[in-house]
C-alpha positions in Angstrom: -0.1 -0.2 0.0 1.3 3.5 -0.9 2.4 6.0 1.6 -0.5 8.1 0.3 -3.1 5.2 0.9 -1.5 4.9 4.6 -1.9 8.4 5.6 -5.5 8.5 4.4 -6.3 5.6 6.3 -4.7 7.2 9.4 -6.6 10.2 8.8 -9.8 8.5 8.6 -9.1 6.7 11.9 -8.4 9.9 13.3 -11.3 11.4 12.2 -13.6 8.7 13.4 -11.9 9.3 17.0 -12.5 12.9 16.9 -16.0 12.5 16.2 -16.5 10.2 19.1 -14.5 12.8 21.4 -16.9 15.7 19.5 -19.9 13.9 20.9 -18.5 14.1 24.4 -17.0 17.7 24.2 -19.8 19.0 22.3 -21.4 20.7 25.5 -18.2 22.6 25.4 -19.0 24.4 22.0 -15.5 23.2 20.6 -16.9 20.2 18.4 -17.7 22.1 15.1 -14.2 23.9 14.9 -12.4 20.7 15.6 -14.5 18.8 13.2 -14.1 21.3 10.4 -10.2 21.3 10.9 -9.8 17.4 10.5 -12.1 17.8 7.5 -9.8 20.5 6.1 -6.4 18.4 6.9 -8.2 15.5 5.1 -8.8 17.3 2.0 -5.2 18.9 1.8 -2.9 17.4 -0.5 -0.5 14.7 1.5 2.7 16.6 0.9 1.4 19.9 2.6 0.2 18.2 5.7 2.2 17.8 9.0 3.5 14.1 9.8 0.4 11.9 10.9 -0.1 11.5 14.6 0.6 8.6 16.1 -2.0 5.7 16.0 -2.6 5.6 19.9 -5.6 7.9 20.8 -5.4 9.6 24.4 -7.9 9.0 26.9 -11.0 11.1 26.6 -10.5 13.3 29.5 -6.9 14.2 28.6 -8.2 15.1 24.9 -10.7 17.9 26.3 -7.9 20.1 27.5 -7.1 21.2 24.1 -10.5 22.2 23.5 -10.7 24.6 26.1 -7.4 26.4 25.1 -8.6 26.6 21.3 -8.2 30.5 20.7 -10.5 30.5 17.7 -13.3 29.3 19.9 -15.7 31.9 21.3 -15.3 31.3 25.2 -17.7 32.6 27.8 -16.4 35.0 30.4 -13.9 33.6 32.5 -14.8 32.7 36.3 -13.5 34.8 38.8 -10.0 33.8 39.9 -10.0 31.2 42.7 -8.2 31.9 46.0 -4.5 30.8 46.0 -5.4 27.8 48.3 -7.6 26.3 45.5 -6.2 24.0 43.0 -7.4 23.6 39.3 -9.9 20.7 39.3 -9.5 20.3 35.7 -5.5 20.2 36.0 -6.6 17.3 38.6 -8.6 15.5 36.1 -5.8 15.5 33.5 -2.9 15.1 35.6 -0.9 11.9 35.5 0.7 12.5 38.9 -0.2 10.2 41.7 -3.1 11.1 44.0 -3.0 13.5 46.6 -2.0 11.6 49.7 1.0 13.8 51.0 0.7 16.3 53.9 -0.8 19.0 51.9 -0.1 21.6 54.4 -1.7 22.1 57.8 -5.2 20.9 58.8 -7.8 23.3 59.0 -8.8 23.9 62.5 -11.7 22.2 64.6 -11.6 24.6 67.5 -15.5 25.9 67.7 -14.6 29.6 67.8 -12.2 29.3 64.9 -14.9 27.4 63.0 -17.3 30.1 64.0 -14.8 33.0 62.5 -14.4 30.9 59.5 -18.4 30.8 58.9 -18.7 34.6 59.3 -15.9 35.2 56.8 -17.4 32.8 54.4 -20.9 33.8 54.2 -20.6 37.0 51.9 -18.5 34.8 49.3 -21.0 31.8 49.6 -23.9 34.0 48.8 -21.9 35.6 45.7 -21.1 32.2 44.4 -24.8 31.0 44.7 -25.9 34.2 42.7 -23.2 33.1 40.0 -24.2 29.6 39.8 -27.8 30.5 39.3 -27.2 32.7 36.0 -24.2 30.4 34.7 -24.4 29.6 31.1 -20.6 28.5 31.0 -21.5 25.0 29.5 -24.4 23.7 27.4 -26.0 22.3 30.6 -28.0 25.5 31.3 -30.0 25.1 28.3 -31.8 21.9 29.8 -31.9 22.7 33.6 -34.7 24.4 35.5 -32.1 26.4 37.8 -28.7 26.1 38.8 -28.0 24.2 42.0 -25.3 25.8 44.6 -24.3 24.3 47.5 -25.7 24.9 50.9 -24.8 24.7 54.3 -22.0 26.3 56.4 -18.3 26.2 57.8 -19.6 25.6 61.4 -18.7 22.0 61.4 -15.9 21.9 59.2 -17.2 18.8 57.2 -18.3 19.0 53.6 -20.1 16.4 51.3 -19.4 16.6 47.7 -21.3 14.7 45.2 -21.6 14.5 41.5 -24.7 16.7 40.3 -28.2 17.7 40.9 -31.0 15.2 40.0 -34.6 16.0 39.0 -35.6 16.9 42.6 -32.5 19.5 43.1 -33.1 20.8 39.6 -36.8 21.7 40.5 -36.2 23.0 43.8 -32.8 24.6 43.5 -31.2 23.0 46.4 -28.6 20.0 46.5 -29.5 16.6 48.0 -33.2 17.0 48.4 -34.6 13.9 46.8 -34.8 10.4 48.1 -31.0 10.4 48.0 -30.6 13.6 49.9 -33.2 12.5 52.4 -31.1 9.5 53.2 -27.7 11.7 53.5 -29.9 13.7 56.1 -30.5 10.8 57.9 -27.0 9.6 57.8 -25.7 13.0 59.2 -28.4 12.8 61.9 -27.4 9.3 63.0 -23.7 10.6 63.4 -25.1 13.3 65.4 -27.1 11.1 67.6 -24.3 8.9 68.0 -22.1 11.7 68.9 -19.3 10.6 66.6 -17.7 14.1 66.9 -18.2 15.1 70.6 -19.1 18.9 70.9 -19.9 19.4 67.0 -23.5 19.6 66.5 -24.3 17.6 62.9 -27.1 18.7 60.7 -27.7 20.0 57.1 -27.2 23.6 58.9 -23.7 23.0 60.2 -22.1 21.0 57.2 -21.7 21.9 53.6 -23.3 19.8 50.9 -22.3 20.4 47.1 -21.7 18.8 43.8 -18.7 19.0 41.2 -21.4 20.3 38.7 -24.0 22.7 39.4 -26.8 21.9 36.7 -28.6 18.5 36.1 -27.0 16.4 33.2 -29.7 15.3 31.0 -31.2 11.9 32.1 -29.0 12.2 35.3 -25.9 11.0 33.1 -22.5 11.3 34.4 -21.0 14.9 33.8 -18.7 15.4 30.6 -15.2 16.5 31.6 -15.9 19.8 30.0 -19.2 20.3 32.3 -16.8 19.5 35.1 -14.0 22.0 34.0 -16.6 24.8 33.6 -18.5 24.0 36.8 -15.9 22.9 39.3 -14.5 26.3 39.9 -17.7 27.2 42.1 -16.9 24.4 44.0 -13.2 25.0 44.7 -13.9 28.7 45.5 -16.5 27.4 48.1 -14.4 24.8 49.6 -11.6 27.5 49.8 -13.9 29.9 51.7 -15.4 27.2 54.0 -11.8 25.7 55.0 -13.3 22.1 55.7 -11.2 19.8 58.0 -13.0 16.9 56.4 -14.1 16.3 52.9 -16.5 13.3 52.1 -16.8 12.4 48.3 -20.1 10.8 47.8 -19.5 8.3 45.1 -16.9 7.6 42.4 -17.4 10.3 40.0 -16.8 13.0 42.8 -13.9 11.2 43.9 -12.1 10.9 40.5 -12.8 14.5 39.9 -11.4 15.8 43.1 -8.4 13.3 43.5 -7.5 12.8 39.6 -7.4 9.0 40.3 -9.1 6.6 38.1 -10.2 3.3 40.0 -12.8 1.5 41.6 -14.6 3.2 44.7 -13.9 0.1 46.9 -10.2 0.9 46.1 -10.6 4.3 47.1 -12.5 3.6 50.4 -10.7 3.5 53.8 -7.9 5.6 52.2 -7.1 9.2 53.6 -6.3 11.8 51.0 -5.5 15.5 51.4 -7.0 18.2 49.4 -7.1 21.9 50.0 -6.2 21.8 53.7 -8.4 18.8 54.5 -8.8 15.3 54.7 -10.6 13.5 52.2 -12.4 10.2 52.3 -14.4 8.5 49.7 -17.9 6.5 50.3 -21.0 5.4 48.4 -23.1 7.8 46.9 -26.8 7.8 48.9 -28.5 6.9 45.7 -26.2 3.8 45.6 -27.5 2.7 48.9 -31.1 3.2 47.7 -30.3 0.7 45.1 -28.5 -1.7 47.2 -29.1 -1.4 50.9 -26.1 -3.6 51.5 -23.9 -0.4 51.0 -25.4 1.4 54.0 -23.2 -0.6 56.4 -20.0 0.3 54.8 -21.1 3.9 54.6 -21.8 4.0 58.3 -18.1 2.6 58.7 -17.0 5.2 56.5 -18.6 8.1 58.7 -16.9 6.5 61.7 -13.8 6.8 59.9 -14.5 10.7 59.0 -15.2 11.1 62.5 -12.0 9.5 63.7 -9.7 11.4 61.1 -11.8 14.7 62.1 -10.3 14.6 65.8 -7.1 13.7 65.0 -4.5 16.3 63.8 
């Protein structure tokens, strides 16, 4: 087979891979530009093309990063810069480094007076972020949502629960975790309080923070696309930077992978203590998974006991 034919076959394979990637990245608005560039390259004379790319195709998450950096794509206004303590979640998603298990700086305080001061300082910023979330149009999810769903709660306990994204009830009411899964989360938090797992720290929906990595409901409750996480996650990072949680609990595999940059089974992540933005981070099953499989409730309770032990240890 001639060199010209080999090149055309490689370009055809690349075009197929790009089309698949475009379907995942169309929510970011860059698919049309990338498709046009591939078509143009296929029509150009072989001698005028740059060397053919390697046959291996990078993972989908890694492929989204160049889309966000393409200068010819009209981009929405950039989000307000995150405080210095906040890490770039999209860099976390695409990083090849090991999970964040290092010390990660000093742990956020648990003293009630210190927590109350953090709470007072964080409230204006949390209100501002909530306003921004409700009018956000940074990715295509706003076109199918009823309303944006900012995180709720406070910095008083120093505990943050982070899930994947709003569901139908949350989209309708504008508050995270208010459906059946949210009601189960409320009962879990209430059980922690009744068991006095963290003495002297009252636990309920008002004293913890509850949020998601994306703030608009993905259609049919599908997993958020990487480009959607990239656009929405800065809101969460700014919230966490303001709240200075002592412990973050990721509810489900999607939230854990987004914050940690680690692909793997949820079972492999459970029981490990990570560090993220000055907090300890643990991973447990999403309450929705417990509704589907009640056998998960026992390991979730074990994880809440782990959370309490780590909260009390400096």
